[in-house]
C-alpha positions in Angstrom: 19.0 26.3 -48.4 19.9 22.7 -49.5 20.9 20.5 -46.6 24.3 18.8 -46.3 25.7 16.4 -43.8 27.9 17.7 -41.1 31.5 18.3 -42.1 34.3 16.4 -40.5 36.7 18.2 -38.2 39.4 18.0 -40.9 37.1 19.7 -43.4 36.1 22.4 -40.9 39.8 23.1 -40.3 40.3 23.2 -44.1 37.6 25.8 -44.5 39.2 27.8 -41.6 42.5 27.7 -43.4 41.0 28.7 -46.7 39.3 31.7 -45.1 42.1 32.7 -42.7 45.2 31.9 -44.6 44.3 31.6 -48.3 41.9 34.5 -48.8 44.3 37.2 -47.5 46.7 36.6 -50.4 44.4 39.0 -52.4 45.2 41.7 -49.8 48.2 42.8 -51.9 46.0 43.7 -54.9 46.2 47.4 -54.0 50.0 47.2 -54.3 49.6 45.3 -57.6 47.4 48.1 -58.9 50.0 50.7 -58.1 52.8 48.6 -59.5 51.0 48.4 -62.9 50.5 52.2 -63.0 47.3 53.0 -61.1 47.5 56.7 -60.2 48.4 57.8 -56.7 46.2 60.0 -54.6 43.0 59.6 -52.5 40.5 59.8 -55.3 42.2 57.1 -57.5 42.6 55.0 -54.4 38.9 55.2 -53.6 38.0 54.6 -57.3 40.1 51.4 -57.4 38.5 49.9 -54.3 35.0 51.0 -55.3 35.5 49.2 -58.7 37.0 46.2 -56.9 34.0 45.9 -54.5 31.4 46.4 -57.2 32.9 43.6 -59.3 33.0 41.3 -56.2 29.4 42.2 -55.2 28.2 41.7 -58.8 29.6 38.2 -58.9 28.0 37.3 -55.5 24.7 38.8 -56.7 24.7 36.9 -60.0 25.5 33.7 -58.0 22.2 34.0 -56.0 20.3 34.6 -59.2 22.0 32.0 -61.5 23.8 29.5 -59.2 24.6 26.8 -61.8 26.1 29.1 -64.5 28.0 31.0 -61.8 29.5 27.8 -60.4 30.5 26.7 -63.9 32.0 30.1 -64.6 33.9 30.0 -61.2 35.3 26.6 -62.0 36.4 27.8 -65.5 38.2 30.9 -64.3 39.7 28.9 -61.3 41.3 26.5 -63.8 42.8 29.4 -65.7 43.9 31.3 -62.6 45.4 28.4 -60.7 47.0 26.9 -63.8 48.5 30.3 -64.7 49.8 30.8 -61.2 51.4 27.4 -61.0 53.5 27.8 -64.1 54.2 31.6 -64.1 57.6 31.1 -62.4 58.7 29.0 -65.4 57.1 30.6 -68.4 54.4 33.3 -69.0 51.0 31.4 -69.4 50.4 33.1 -72.8 53.7 31.9 -74.3 53.6 29.2 -76.9 55.4 26.5 -74.9 53.1 26.9 -71.8 49.7 25.9 -73.1 50.2 22.2 -72.3 51.4 22.8 -68.7 48.6 25.3 -68.2 46.0 22.8 -69.2 47.5 20.1 -67.0 47.8 22.3 -63.9 44.5 24.0 -64.5 42.7 20.6 -64.2 43.8 19.8 -60.7 41.0 21.6 -58.8 38.2 21.5 -61.4 38.7 18.0 -62.7 40.9 15.9 -60.4 39.3 16.7 -57.1 35.7 16.3 -58.3 36.4 13.1 -60.2 38.6 11.5 -57.5 36.3 12.5 -54.6 32.9 12.7 -56.4 31.0 11.2 -53.4 32.2 14.0 -51.1 32.0 16.7 -53.7 28.4 16.0 -54.7 26.9 17.3 -51.4 29.2 20.4 -51.5 28.0 21.2 -55.0 24.4 20.5 -53.9 24.7 23.1 -51.2 25.8 25.7 -53.9 23.5 24.8 -56.8 21.0 22.2 -55.7 21.0 18.4 -55.8 20.0 17.9 -59.5 22.4 20.5 -60.8 25.2 19.0 -58.7 24.7 15.5 -60.2 24.5 17.0 -63.7 27.7 19.1 -63.2 29.7 16.2 -61.8 28.6 14.1 -64.8 29.9 16.8 -67.2 33.2 17.0 -65.3 33.5 13.3 -65.5 33.4 13.5 -69.2 36.6 15.6 -69.0 38.7 13.0 -67.1 40.0 11.1 -70.2 41.0 14.2 -72.2 42.7 15.6 -69.1 44.4 12.3 -68.5 45.7 12.4 -72.0 46.9 16.0 -71.3 48.8 14.7 -68.2 50.5 12.0 -70.3 51.5 14.5 -72.9 52.8 16.8 -70.2 54.9 13.9 -68.9 56.4 13.2 -72.3 56.9 17.0 -72.8 58.9 17.3 -69.6 61.2 14.5 -70.8 62.3 16.8 -73.6 61.9 20.1 -71.6 63.6 19.5 -68.3 62.6 22.9 -66.8 59.0 21.6 -66.5 60.0 18.5 -64.5 59.8 20.2 -61.1 56.3 21.5 -61.7 55.2 18.1 -63.0 56.5 16.5 -59.8 54.6 19.1 -57.7 51.4 18.3 -59.7 51.9 14.6 -59.1 52.2 15.2 -55.4 49.0 17.4 -55.4 47.2 14.7 -57.4 48.2 12.1 -54.8 46.8 14.3 -52.0 43.6 14.8 -54.0 43.2 11.0 -54.2 44.0 10.4 -50.5 42.3 13.3 -48.7 38.8 14.7 -48.5 38.2 17.4 -51.2 38.1 20.4 -48.9 41.4 19.3 -47.2 43.3 18.7 -50.4 42.0 22.0 -51.9 43.0 23.9 -48.7 46.5 22.4 -48.8 46.9 23.4 -52.4 45.2 26.9 -52.0 47.0 27.9 -48.9 50.5 26.2 -49.1 51.0 26.3 -52.8 48.9 28.9 -54.7 48.6 31.6 -52.1 52.2 31.3 -50.8 53.8 31.4 -54.3 51.5 34.3 -55.3 52.4 36.4 -52.3 56.1 35.7 -52.7 56.0 36.7 -56.3 54.0 39.9 -55.7 56.0 40.9 -52.7 59.2 40.7 -54.7 57.7 43.0 -57.3 56.8 45.7 -54.7 59.4 48.5 -54.3 61.0 48.3 -50.8 59.7 51.8 -49.9 56.2 50.6 -50.7 56.2 47.4 -48.7 55.2 48.8 -45.3 52.2 50.5 -46.8 51.3 47.3 -48.8 51.5 45.2 -45.6 49.2 47.5 -43.7 46.7 47.4 -46.6 46.8 43.6 -46.8 46.0 43.4 -43.0 43.2 46.0 -43.3 41.6 44.3 -46.4 41.8 40.9 -44.6 40.1 42.3 -41.5 37.3 43.9 -43.6 36.9 40.6 -45.5 36.5 38.7 -42.2 34.0 41.2 -40.9 31.9 40.9 -44.1 32.1 37.1 -43.8 31.1 37.2 -40.2 28.0 39.3 -41.0 27.0 37.0 -43.8 27.6 33.9 -41.6 25.5 35.3 -38.8 22.6 36.3 -41.1 22.5 32.9 -42.8 22.7 30.8 -39.6 20.0 32.8 -37.8 17.5 33.2 -40.6 17.5 29.9 -42.5 15.5 27.0 -41.0 16.9 23.6 -41.6 16.8 20.2 -39.8 20.6 20.1 -40.1 23.0 22.3 -38.3 22.8 25.6 -40.4 26.5 26.3 -39.7 27.6 23.7 -42.3 25.8 25.0 -45.4 26.5 28.6 -44.5 30.2 27.8 -44.2 30.3 26.1 -47.6 28.4 28.9 -49.3 30.5 31.5 -47.6 33.7 29.9 -48.7 33.0 29.3 -52.3 30.7 32.2 -53.2 33.1 34.4 -51.4 36.1 32.9 -53.3 34.2 33.4 -56.6 33.4 37.0 -55.7 37.0 37.8 -54.8 38.6 35.8 -57.7 37.1 37.8 -60.5 38.6 41.2 -59.7 41.8 39.6 -58.3 42.2 37.5 -61.5 41.6 40.5 -63.8 44.3 42.5 -62.0 46.9 39.7 -61.4 46.6 37.5 -64.5 45.6 39.9 -67.2 47.1 43.3 -66.2 50.0 42.5 -64.0 50.8 39.3 -65.9 50.8 41.0 -69.3 53.1 43.8 -68.1 55.5 41.2 -66.6 55.6 39.4 -70.0 56.2 42.7 -71.9 59.1 43.4 -69.6 60.6 40.0 -70.3 60.4 40.8 -74.1 62.0 44.2 -73.7 
């Protein structure tokens, strides 16, 4: 396992927030599946969760085999997922007037944070994909900063003529300031927990029928507890079996956080962005 300097207390708290506050927002995916028409009954319920777990496990397995392509893939789908979520309350991400805001918001996590905090991001990436790959990937991301800056400027001009985008642009500006001022894990945790997860859970909760909410809440708690149990097993195995001259807790936490997020994001994104999102757009056009 690549070695990494010890994380600051603020970064450790950020990881705790990501795992304890941010990750559970996917606990409502069972309710989302029912909302989009997944059949009721024990067998369909088991099939849904089996498929969900197989997808998540496949992503984690591919990461161990092909870490660099997996990290690139994770960053790409994160840009699409986060960008779509940030603008969905204004316009469906697939609509013609949303592509510019989608690109602007999608670059926050995958471009702004690595570029603005490259010194701190490099050892995090190195823990995930190795030192050489980390430097190569950061260099590739750095090549995107000028095109993305041009996108931000175009978004600013666009919002002058489309006032409904001004509030989202202001939110993005605040998040960019946090990315500049704070360590990468801290700024990401603030965005992931207080912005992305909060707005997602509010949006999904409003879409659940009142008579289904109690069941959905119980499922969300149960899924979160199972996720924590799996994370605890992984963490214990990694810290006990991997020799390193640096405290093994640090790299294990970084890997647990980001490989775990990647594994959960793929089935979550397929369900929320492509299936649930498409149906929501169709209802708007009806």
